[in-house]
N, CA, C and O atoms as CSV, one atom per row, in Angstrom:
chain,resi,resn,atom,element,x,y,z
A,1,MET,N,N,-33.730,11.821,-60.334
A,1,MET,CA,C,-33.781,10.666,-60.790
A,1,MET,C,C,-33.942,10.308,-62.322
A,1,MET,O,O,-34.786,10.914,-62.983
A,2,SER,N,N,-33.046,9.213,-62.971
A,2,SER,CA,C,-32.940,9.334,-64.243
A,2,SER,C,C,-34.032,8.433,-64.876
A,2,SER,O,O,-34.412,7.603,-64.051
A,3,LYS,N,N,-34.582,8.341,-65.926
A,3,LYS,CA,C,-35.446,7.462,-66.584
A,3,LYS,C,C,-34.924,6.613,-67.342
A,3,LYS,O,O,-34.362,6.860,-68.409
A,4,ASP,N,N,-35.096,5.415,-66.772
A,4,ASP,CA,C,-34.421,4.095,-67.494
A,4,ASP,C,C,-35.331,3.336,-68.336
A,4,ASP,O,O,-36.361,3.274,-67.666
A,5,LYS,N,N,-35.533,2.695,-69.485
A,5,LYS,CA,C,-36.179,2.144,-70.005
A,5,LYS,C,C,-36.552,0.688,-69.320
A,5,LYS,O,O,-37.480,-0.056,-69.636
A,6,ASN,N,N,-35.631,0.514,-68.366
A,6,ASN,CA,C,-36.116,-0.777,-67.634
A,6,ASN,C,C,-36.549,-0.523,-66.339
A,6,ASN,O,O,-36.661,-1.533,-65.644
A,7,SER,N,N,-36.837,0.584,-65.794
A,7,SER,CA,C,-37.399,0.891,-64.549
A,7,SER,C,C,-38.864,1.196,-64.871
A,7,SER,O,O,-39.290,1.651,-65.933
A,8,ARG,N,N,-39.582,0.862,-63.750
A,8,ARG,CA,C,-40.880,1.472,-63.624
A,8,ARG,C,C,-41.329,1.737,-62.240
A,8,ARG,O,O,-40.635,1.339,-61.305
A,9,LEU,N,N,-42.685,2.523,-61.986
A,9,LEU,CA,C,-42.719,2.763,-60.528
A,9,LEU,C,C,-43.586,1.399,-60.234
A,9,LEU,O,O,-44.258,0.754,-61.039
A,10,VAL,N,N,-43.407,1.202,-59.101
A,10,VAL,CA,C,-44.115,-0.343,-58.517
A,10,VAL,C,C,-44.935,0.365,-57.289
A,10,VAL,O,O,-46.108,0.087,-57.039
A,11,TYR,N,N,-44.166,1.307,-56.567
A,11,TYR,CA,C,-44.684,1.773,-55.342
A,11,TYR,C,C,-44.832,2.968,-55.084
A,11,TYR,O,O,-43.807,3.606,-55.323
A,12,SER,N,N,-45.897,3.734,-54.587
A,12,SER,CA,C,-45.838,5.398,-54.149
A,12,SER,C,C,-46.421,5.455,-52.918
A,12,SER,O,O,-47.406,4.798,-52.582
A,13,THR,N,N,-45.722,6.366,-52.126
A,13,THR,CA,C,-46.121,6.543,-50.581
A,13,THR,C,C,-47.297,7.231,-50.452
A,13,THR,O,O,-47.859,7.254,-49.356
A,14,GLU,N,N,-47.785,7.829,-51.459
A,14,GLU,CA,C,-49.173,8.663,-51.667
A,14,GLU,C,C,-50.211,7.678,-51.920
A,14,GLU,O,O,-51.196,7.627,-51.183
A,15,THR,N,N,-50.057,6.857,-52.950
A,15,THR,CA,C,-51.222,5.990,-53.502
A,15,THR,C,C,-51.104,4.556,-53.439
A,15,THR,O,O,-51.958,3.806,-53.911
A,16,GLY,N,N,-49.982,4.138,-52.821
A,16,GLY,CA,C,-49.712,2.529,-52.320
A,16,GLY,C,C,-49.169,1.794,-53.682
A,16,GLY,O,O,-48.503,2.416,-54.510
A,17,ARG,N,N,-49.487,0.525,-53.824
A,17,ARG,CA,C,-49.006,-0.114,-54.778
A,17,ARG,C,C,-49.515,0.171,-56.006
A,17,ARG,O,O,-50.723,0.354,-56.154
A,18,ILE,N,N,-48.677,0.235,-56.978
A,18,ILE,CA,C,-49.299,0.421,-58.696
A,18,ILE,C,C,-49.524,-0.435,-59.390
A,18,ILE,O,O,-48.537,-0.929,-59.935
A,19,LYS,N,N,-50.457,-0.843,-59.614
A,19,LYS,CA,C,-50.898,-2.142,-60.552
A,19,LYS,C,C,-50.854,-1.912,-62.216
A,19,LYS,O,O,-51.603,-1.123,-62.792
A,20,GLU,N,N,-49.962,-2.643,-62.806
A,20,GLU,CA,C,-49.820,-2.498,-64.302
A,20,GLU,C,C,-51.202,-3.213,-65.003
A,20,GLU,O,O,-51.668,-4.336,-64.808
A,21,GLU,N,N,-51.577,-2.330,-65.723
A,21,GLU,CA,C,-52.383,-2.765,-66.650
A,21,GLU,C,C,-52.120,-3.559,-67.777
A,21,GLU,O,O,-51.380,-3.091,-68.643
A,22,LYS,N,N,-52.602,-4.686,-67.915
A,22,LYS,CA,C,-52.483,-5.425,-69.124
A,22,LYS,C,C,-53.271,-5.072,-70.270
A,22,LYS,O,O,-54.463,-4.780,-70.175
A,23,PRO,N,N,-52.493,-5.095,-71.594
A,23,PRO,CA,C,-53.414,-5.020,-72.562
A,23,PRO,C,C,-54.281,-6.202,-72.920
A,23,PRO,O,O,-54.162,-7.387,-72.609
A,24,ALA,N,N,-55.295,-5.504,-73.743
A,24,ALA,CA,C,-56.392,-6.830,-73.820
A,24,ALA,C,C,-55.757,-7.687,-75.078
A,24,ALA,O,O,-54.971,-7.320,-75.952
A,25,ALA,N,N,-56.306,-8.805,-74.879
A,25,ALA,CA,C,-55.880,-9.979,-75.583
A,25,ALA,C,C,-56.350,-9.699,-77.162
A,25,ALA,O,O,-57.448,-9.230,-77.460
A,26,GLN,N,N,-55.328,-10.069,-78.101
A,26,GLN,CA,C,-55.716,-9.892,-79.180
A,26,GLN,C,C,-55.614,-11.072,-80.173
A,26,GLN,O,O,-54.697,-11.893,-80.143
A,27,ILE,N,N,-56.789,-11.088,-81.187
A,27,ILE,CA,C,-56.837,-12.551,-81.980
A,27,ILE,C,C,-55.749,-12.195,-83.031
A,27,ILE,O,O,-55.759,-11.157,-83.693
A,28,PRO,N,N,-54.784,-13.196,-83.111
A,28,PRO,CA,C,-53.890,-13.207,-84.238
A,28,PRO,C,C,-54.339,-13.064,-85.539
A,28,PRO,O,O,-55.346,-13.653,-85.933
A,29,ALA,N,N,-53.556,-12.196,-86.370
A,29,ALA,CA,C,-53.937,-11.951,-87.732
A,29,ALA,C,C,-53.242,-12.884,-88.570
A,29,ALA,O,O,-52.029,-13.012,-88.408
A,30,GLY,N,N,-53.859,-13.573,-89.467
A,30,GLY,CA,C,-53.554,-14.469,-90.382
A,30,GLY,C,C,-54.222,-14.601,-91.955
A,30,GLY,O,O,-55.013,-13.759,-92.382
A,31,ASP,N,N,-53.910,-15.441,-92.515
A,31,ASP,CA,C,-54.326,-15.492,-93.826
A,31,ASP,C,C,-55.761,-16.125,-93.895
A,31,ASP,O,O,-56.219,-16.373,-95.011
A,32,GLY,N,N,-56.387,-16.361,-92.940
A,32,GLY,CA,C,-57.578,-17.019,-92.834
A,32,GLY,C,C,-57.654,-18.677,-93.069
A,32,GLY,O,O,-58.740,-19.244,-93.184
A,33,ILE,N,N,-56.392,-19.376,-93.126
A,33,ILE,CA,C,-56.379,-20.782,-93.493
A,33,ILE,C,C,-55.714,-21.297,-92.170
A,33,ILE,O,O,-54.666,-20.926,-91.643
A,34,VAL,N,N,-56.711,-22.358,-91.737
A,34,VAL,CA,C,-56.207,-23.169,-90.624
A,34,VAL,C,C,-55.304,-24.421,-91.206
A,34,VAL,O,O,-55.715,-25.183,-92.082
A,35,ARG,N,N,-53.968,-24.516,-90.563
A,35,ARG,CA,C,-53.237,-25.546,-90.925
A,35,ARG,C,C,-53.153,-26.606,-90.055
A,35,ARG,O,O,-53.104,-26.337,-88.854
A,36,ILE,N,N,-53.122,-27.893,-90.448
A,36,ILE,CA,C,-52.848,-28.786,-89.708
A,36,ILE,C,C,-51.789,-29.798,-90.041
A,36,ILE,O,O,-51.847,-30.435,-91.093
A,37,ARG,N,N,-50.800,-29.964,-89.146
A,37,ARG,CA,C,-49.618,-30.812,-89.573
A,37,ARG,C,C,-49.209,-31.853,-88.308
A,37,ARG,O,O,-49.645,-31.700,-87.167
A,38,ARG,N,N,-48.334,-32.893,-88.693
A,38,ARG,CA,C,-47.971,-33.995,-87.904
A,38,ARG,C,C,-46.612,-33.591,-87.737
A,38,ARG,O,O,-45.809,-33.309,-88.626
A,39,GLU,N,N,-46.410,-33.595,-86.276
A,39,GLU,CA,C,-44.890,-33.326,-85.936
A,39,GLU,C,C,-44.561,-34.190,-85.121
A,39,GLU,O,O,-45.299,-34.500,-84.187
A,40,THR,N,N,-43.296,-34.778,-85.346
A,40,THR,CA,C,-42.309,-35.707,-84.343
A,40,THR,C,C,-41.211,-35.028,-83.612
A,40,THR,O,O,-40.822,-35.417,-82.511
A,41,ALA,N,N,-40.674,-33.917,-84.299
A,41,ALA,CA,C,-39.586,-33.290,-83.929
A,41,ALA,C,C,-39.450,-33.158,-82.395
A,41,ALA,O,O,-40.553,-32.982,-81.878
A,42,GLY,N,N,-38.529,-33.187,-81.601
A,42,GLY,CA,C,-38.366,-33.066,-80.083
A,42,GLY,C,C,-39.183,-33.696,-79.209
A,42,GLY,O,O,-39.191,-33.363,-78.024
A,43,ARG,N,N,-40.090,-34.832,-79.761
A,43,ARG,CA,C,-40.565,-35.715,-78.978
A,43,ARG,C,C,-40.363,-36.940,-78.765
A,43,ARG,O,O,-41.277,-37.674,-78.388
A,44,ASN,N,N,-39.169,-37.354,-78.965
A,44,ASN,CA,C,-38.664,-38.958,-79.216
A,44,ASN,C,C,-39.408,-39.600,-80.086
A,44,ASN,O,O,-39.751,-40.736,-79.756
A,45,GLY,N,N,-39.760,-39.194,-81.115
A,45,GLY,CA,C,-40.610,-39.853,-82.340
A,45,GLY,C,C,-41.947,-40.201,-81.957
A,45,GLY,O,O,-42.409,-41.074,-82.692
A,46,LYS,N,N,-42.848,-39.750,-80.909
A,46,LYS,CA,C,-43.923,-39.519,-80.516
A,46,LYS,C,C,-44.467,-38.365,-81.684
A,46,LYS,O,O,-44.144,-37.181,-81.769
A,47,GLY,N,N,-45.287,-39.053,-82.433
A,47,GLY,CA,C,-46.152,-37.761,-83.265
A,47,GLY,C,C,-47.313,-37.247,-82.321
A,47,GLY,O,O,-47.979,-37.967,-81.577
A,48,VAL,N,N,-47.435,-35.938,-82.469
A,48,VAL,CA,C,-48.697,-34.987,-82.579
A,48,VAL,C,C,-49.102,-34.059,-83.804
A,48,VAL,O,O,-48.344,-33.669,-84.692
A,49,THR,N,N,-50.470,-33.786,-83.662
A,49,THR,CA,C,-51.113,-33.187,-84.745
A,49,THR,C,C,-51.122,-31.706,-84.312
A,49,THR,O,O,-51.867,-31.522,-83.348
A,50,THR,N,N,-50.585,-30.756,-84.699
A,50,THR,CA,C,-50.609,-29.138,-84.345
A,50,THR,C,C,-51.591,-28.443,-85.223
A,50,THR,O,O,-51.564,-28.742,-86.416
A,51,ILE,N,N,-52.392,-27.625,-84.841
A,51,ILE,CA,C,-53.440,-26.868,-85.558
A,51,ILE,C,C,-52.825,-25.266,-85.260
A,51,ILE,O,O,-52.599,-24.830,-84.132
A,52,THR,N,N,-52.649,-24.632,-86.334
A,52,THR,CA,C,-52.200,-23.430,-86.351
A,52,THR,C,C,-53.179,-22.256,-87.287
A,52,THR,O,O,-53.706,-22.472,-88.378
A,53,GLY,N,N,-53.215,-21.165,-86.596
A,53,GLY,CA,C,-54.224,-20.370,-87.681
A,53,GLY,C,C,-55.522,-20.217,-87.660
A,53,GLY,O,O,-56.223,-19.864,-88.609
A,54,ILE,N,N,-55.963,-20.558,-86.264
A,54,ILE,CA,C,-57.256,-20.520,-86.002
A,54,ILE,C,C,-57.597,-19.051,-85.293
A,54,ILE,O,O,-57.226,-18.775,-84.152
A,55,PRO,N,N,-58.360,-18.155,-86.144
A,55,PRO,CA,C,-58.642,-16.565,-85.825
A,55,PRO,C,C,-59.533,-16.677,-84.543
A,55,PRO,O,O,-60.730,-16.706,-84.830
A,56,VAL,N,N,-59.321,-16.733,-83.491
A,56,VAL,CA,C,-60.357,-16.848,-82.351
A,56,VAL,C,C,-59.482,-16.436,-81.184
A,56,VAL,O,O,-58.279,-16.701,-81.203
A,57,ASP,N,N,-60.055,-15.786,-80.151
A,57,ASP,CA,C,-59.454,-15.375,-79.133
A,57,ASP,C,C,-58.868,-16.711,-77.965
A,57,ASP,O,O,-59.261,-17.852,-78.209
A,58,GLU,N,N,-58.066,-16.513,-76.904
A,58,GLU,CA,C,-57.516,-17.681,-76.242
A,58,GLU,C,C,-58.743,-18.670,-75.622
A,58,GLU,O,O,-58.820,-19.863,-75.912
A,59,ASN,N,N,-59.458,-18.146,-74.942
A,59,ASN,CA,C,-60.648,-18.756,-74.371
A,59,ASN,C,C,-61.296,-19.736,-75.238
A,59,ASN,O,O,-61.487,-20.921,-74.965
A,60,GLU,N,N,-61.653,-19.051,-76.435
A,60,GLU,CA,C,-62.293,-19.908,-77.501
A,60,GLU,C,C,-61.629,-21.028,-78.291
A,60,GLU,O,O,-62.208,-21.976,-78.823
A,61,LEU,N,N,-60.168,-20.740,-78.282
A,61,LEU,CA,C,-59.254,-21.583,-78.698
A,61,LEU,C,C,-59.066,-22.815,-77.693
A,61,LEU,O,O,-58.716,-23.907,-78.142
A,62,LYS,N,N,-59.276,-22.647,-76.479
A,62,LYS,CA,C,-59.199,-23.819,-75.519
A,62,LYS,C,C,-60.251,-24.536,-75.543
A,62,LYS,O,O,-60.183,-25.754,-75.382
A,63,ASN,N,N,-61.572,-23.798,-75.778
A,63,ASN,CA,C,-62.994,-24.754,-76.187
A,63,ASN,C,C,-62.798,-25.380,-77.192
A,63,ASN,O,O,-63.055,-26.575,-77.048
A,64,ILE,N,N,-62.341,-25.016,-78.470
A,64,ILE,CA,C,-62.096,-25.502,-79.667
A,64,ILE,C,C,-61.037,-26.973,-79.309
A,64,ILE,O,O,-61.256,-28.139,-79.638
A,65,ALA,N,N,-59.961,-26.458,-78.600
A,65,ALA,CA,C,-59.186,-27.625,-78.566
A,65,ALA,C,C,-59.789,-28.822,-77.348
A,65,ALA,O,O,-59.209,-29.906,-77.282
A,66,LYS,N,N,-60.769,-28.577,-76.579
A,66,LYS,CA,C,-61.162,-29.165,-75.651
A,66,LYS,C,C,-62.452,-30.234,-76.744
A,66,LYS,O,O,-62.696,-31.420,-76.519
A,67,ALA,N,N,-62.899,-29.644,-77.545
A,67,ALA,CA,C,-64.099,-30.563,-78.344
A,67,ALA,C,C,-63.211,-31.156,-79.315
A,67,ALA,O,O,-63.555,-32.265,-79.724
A,68,LEU,N,N,-61.989,-30.590,-79.842
A,68,LEU,CA,C,-61.069,-31.520,-80.677
A,68,LEU,C,C,-60.765,-33.119,-79.945
A,68,LEU,O,O,-60.939,-34.267,-80.352
A,69,LYS,N,N,-60.240,-32.547,-78.706
A,69,LYS,CA,C,-59.679,-33.956,-77.962
A,69,LYS,C,C,-60.724,-34.791,-77.666
A,69,LYS,O,O,-60.458,-35.991,-77.602
A,70,GLN,N,N,-61.702,-34.483,-77.495
A,70,GLN,CA,C,-63.126,-35.239,-77.142
A,70,GLN,C,C,-63.582,-35.921,-78.465
A,70,GLN,O,O,-63.892,-37.112,-78.454
A,71,THR,N,N,-63.622,-35.272,-79.464
A,71,THR,CA,C,-63.724,-36.003,-80.896
A,71,THR,C,C,-62.830,-37.185,-81.051
A,71,THR,O,O,-63.223,-38.312,-81.355
A,72,CYS,N,N,-61.471,-36.804,-80.793
A,72,CYS,CA,C,-60.592,-37.793,-81.247
A,72,CYS,C,C,-60.192,-39.006,-80.061
A,72,CYS,O,O,-59.638,-40.079,-80.303
A,73,GLY,N,N,-60.644,-38.498,-78.716
A,73,GLY,CA,C,-60.348,-39.664,-78.012
A,73,GLY,C,C,-58.831,-39.678,-77.509
A,73,GLY,O,O,-58.183,-40.717,-77.381
A,74,VAL,N,N,-58.369,-38.458,-77.253
A,74,VAL,CA,C,-56.887,-38.255,-76.971
A,74,VAL,C,C,-56.837,-37.211,-76.126
A,74,VAL,O,O,-57.808,-36.486,-75.911
A,75,GLY,N,N,-55.591,-37.054,-75.541
A,75,GLY,CA,C,-54.860,-35.910,-74.916
A,75,GLY,C,C,-54.583,-34.732,-75.520
A,75,GLY,O,O,-54.675,-34.892,-76.737
A,76,GLY,N,N,-54.281,-33.597,-75.230
A,76,GLY,CA,C,-53.694,-32.782,-75.903
A,76,GLY,C,C,-53.520,-31.111,-75.029
A,76,GLY,O,O,-53.929,-30.989,-73.874
A,77,SER,N,N,-52.964,-30.110,-75.675
A,77,SER,CA,C,-53.001,-29.044,-74.922
A,77,SER,C,C,-52.802,-27.713,-76.028
A,77,SER,O,O,-52.475,-27.878,-77.203
A,78,VAL,N,N,-53.030,-26.564,-75.486
A,78,VAL,CA,C,-52.848,-25.374,-76.187
A,78,VAL,C,C,-51.565,-24.614,-75.747
A,78,VAL,O,O,-51.467,-24.369,-74.545
A,79,LYS,N,N,-50.688,-24.259,-76.483
A,79,LYS,CA,C,-49.300,-23.799,-76.272
A,79,LYS,C,C,-49.070,-22.483,-77.159
A,79,LYS,O,O,-49.052,-22.618,-78.383
A,80,ASP,N,N,-48.922,-21.428,-76.686
A,80,ASP,CA,C,-48.699,-20.251,-77.472
A,80,ASP,C,C,-49.486,-20.101,-78.837
A,80,ASP,O,O,-48.899,-19.806,-79.879
A,81,GLY,N,N,-50.838,-20.319,-78.769
A,81,GLY,CA,C,-51.778,-19.950,-79.973
A,81,GLY,C,C,-52.024,-21.448,-80.849
A,81,GLY,O,O,-52.835,-21.450,-81.776
A,82,VAL,N,N,-51.469,-22.369,-80.582
A,82,VAL,CA,C,-51.221,-23.878,-81.229
A,82,VAL,C,C,-51.516,-24.846,-80.595
A,82,VAL,O,O,-50.821,-25.282,-79.677
A,83,ILE,N,N,-52.769,-25.425,-81.040
A,83,ILE,CA,C,-53.312,-26.759,-80.309
A,83,ILE,C,C,-52.505,-27.894,-80.731
A,83,ILE,O,O,-52.474,-28.241,-81.912
A,84,GLU,N,N,-51.736,-28.588,-79.656
A,84,GLU,CA,C,-51.442,-29.871,-80.093
A,84,GLU,C,C,-52.300,-31.108,-79.414
A,84,GLU,O,O,-52.662,-31.144,-78.238
A,85,ILE,N,N,-52.520,-32.018,-80.322
A,85,ILE,CA,C,-53.403,-33.024,-80.234
A,85,ILE,C,C,-52.412,-34.284,-80.226
A,85,ILE,O,O,-51.423,-34.195,-80.953
A,86,GLN,N,N,-52.591,-35.472,-79.453
A,86,GLN,CA,C,-51.512,-36.510,-79.366
A,86,GLN,C,C,-51.962,-37.533,-80.473
A,86,GLN,O,O,-53.091,-38.019,-80.547
A,87,GLY,N,N,-51.021,-37.762,-81.232
A,87,GLY,CA,C,-51.113,-38.882,-82.379
A,87,GLY,C,C,-51.564,-38.326,-83.911
A,87,GLY,O,O,-51.755,-37.110,-83.896
A,88,ASP,N,N,-51.713,-38.773,-84.848
A,88,ASP,CA,C,-51.894,-38.575,-85.995
A,88,ASP,C,C,-53.403,-38.507,-86.113
A,88,ASP,O,O,-53.973,-39.560,-86.402
A,89,GLN,N,N,-54.212,-37.290,-85.908
A,89,GLN,CA,C,-55.533,-37.227,-85.924
A,89,GLN,C,C,-56.027,-36.346,-87.004
A,89,GLN,O,O,-57.192,-35.948,-87.003
A,90,ARG,N,N,-55.237,-36.051,-87.861
A,90,ARG,CA,C,-55.531,-35.085,-89.343
A,90,ARG,C,C,-56.523,-34.944,-89.800
A,90,ARG,O,O,-57.054,-33.851,-89.996
A,91,GLU,N,N,-57.093,-36.289,-90.132
A,91,GLU,CA,C,-58.453,-36.415,-90.878
A,91,GLU,C,C,-59.547,-36.160,-90.057
A,91,GLU,O,O,-60.501,-35.551,-90.542
A,92,LYS,N,N,-59.572,-36.509,-88.936
A,92,LYS,CA,C,-60.705,-36.225,-87.976
A,92,LYS,C,C,-60.874,-34.694,-87.594
A,92,LYS,O,O,-61.954,-34.146,-87.372
A,93,ILE,N,N,-59.587,-34.079,-87.554
A,93,ILE,CA,C,-59.601,-32.820,-86.986
A,93,ILE,C,C,-60.102,-32.107,-88.128
A,93,ILE,O,O,-60.906,-31.186,-87.976
A,94,LYS,N,N,-59.679,-32.471,-89.291
A,94,LYS,CA,C,-60.076,-31.635,-90.671
A,94,LYS,C,C,-61.435,-31.674,-90.881
A,94,LYS,O,O,-61.983,-30.661,-91.315
A,95,ALA,N,N,-62.159,-32.797,-90.621
A,95,ALA,CA,C,-63.427,-32.907,-90.886
A,95,ALA,C,C,-64.032,-31.995,-89.631
A,95,ALA,O,O,-64.678,-31.030,-90.040
A,96,ASP,N,N,-63.970,-32.082,-88.533
A,96,ASP,CA,C,-64.456,-31.257,-87.584
A,96,ASP,C,C,-64.154,-30.079,-87.739
A,96,ASP,O,O,-65.069,-29.328,-87.402
A,97,LEU,N,N,-63.038,-29.456,-88.196
A,97,LEU,CA,C,-62.941,-27.872,-88.423
A,97,LEU,C,C,-63.582,-27.334,-89.589
A,97,LEU,O,O,-63.914,-26.164,-89.777
A,98,GLU,N,N,-63.742,-28.502,-90.488
A,98,GLU,CA,C,-64.645,-27.703,-92.005
A,98,GLU,C,C,-66.261,-27.944,-91.462
A,98,GLU,O,O,-67.163,-27.522,-92.186
A,99,LYS,N,N,-66.557,-28.541,-90.342
A,99,LYS,CA,C,-68.211,-28.593,-90.114
A,99,LYS,C,C,-68.039,-27.134,-89.103
A,99,LYS,O,O,-69.138,-26.620,-88.893
A,100,ARG,N,N,-67.274,-26.651,-88.679
A,100,ARG,CA,C,-67.252,-25.489,-87.886
A,100,ARG,C,C,-67.112,-24.459,-88.546
A,100,ARG,O,O,-67.101,-23.358,-87.995
A,101,GLY,N,N,-66.978,-24.613,-89.873
A,101,GLY,CA,C,-66.977,-23.278,-91.081
A,101,GLY,C,C,-65.487,-22.777,-91.359
A,101,GLY,O,O,-65.269,-21.708,-91.930
A,102,PHE,N,N,-64.564,-23.557,-90.950
A,102,PHE,CA,C,-63.164,-23.071,-91.136
A,102,PHE,C,C,-62.490,-23.544,-92.438
A,102,PHE,O,O,-62.920,-24.568,-92.969
A,103,THR,N,N,-61.423,-22.845,-93.011
A,103,THR,CA,C,-60.584,-23.201,-94.352
A,103,THR,C,C,-59.794,-23.866,-93.821
A,103,THR,O,O,-59.042,-23.405,-92.962
A,104,VAL,N,N,-59.769,-25.496,-94.321
A,104,VAL,CA,C,-58.690,-26.207,-93.616
A,104,VAL,C,C,-57.700,-26.576,-94.556
A,104,VAL,O,O,-58.126,-26.875,-95.671
A,105,LYS,N,N,-56.266,-26.633,-94.337
A,105,LYS,CA,C,-55.159,-27.063,-95.160
A,105,LYS,C,C,-54.463,-28.265,-94.444
A,105,LYS,O,O,-54.172,-28.030,-93.271
A,106,LEU,N,N,-54.186,-29.325,-94.843
A,106,LEU,CA,C,-53.181,-30.427,-94.446
A,106,LEU,C,C,-51.692,-29.607,-94.923
A,106,LEU,O,O,-51.508,-29.080,-96.020
A,107,ALA,N,N,-50.875,-29.656,-93.969
A,107,ALA,CA,C,-49.681,-28.748,-94.339
A,107,ALA,C,C,-48.621,-30.080,-93.624
A,107,ALA,O,O,-48.765,-30.789,-92.628
A,108,GLY,N,N,-47.532,-29.988,-94.683
A,108,GLY,CA,C,-46.241,-31.089,-94.267
A,108,GLY,C,C,-46.554,-32.296,-94.907
A,108,GLY,O,O,-47.461,-32.555,-95.698
A,109,GLY,N,N,-45.507,-33.114,-94.358
A,109,GLY,CA,C,-45.621,-34.440,-95.024
A,109,GLY,C,C,-46.426,-35.429,-94.477
A,109,GLY,O,O,-46.519,-36.525,-95.029
């Protein structure tokens, strides 16, 4: 049997199903600056505020997103480590994140 890089063992008659271990979630490395920008691209002209560069793990990122949504009184989500908040909420989000001790920059136009 040849070793192909796309093949892996999923079942063995001796031990049964082989479970694949997932690597531990890592905190994304950045420059320590949280960037807030307003985007409309691909959203039919509807604006969202995106927050990137928060150096925390996925669970804490979701908690921060929840608190920001409550502060702004709007909806939003977390996608691929980026928090999206509906509407142009840059000033409210900047004030809230600065209270939490992050260095914040307003990016884009």
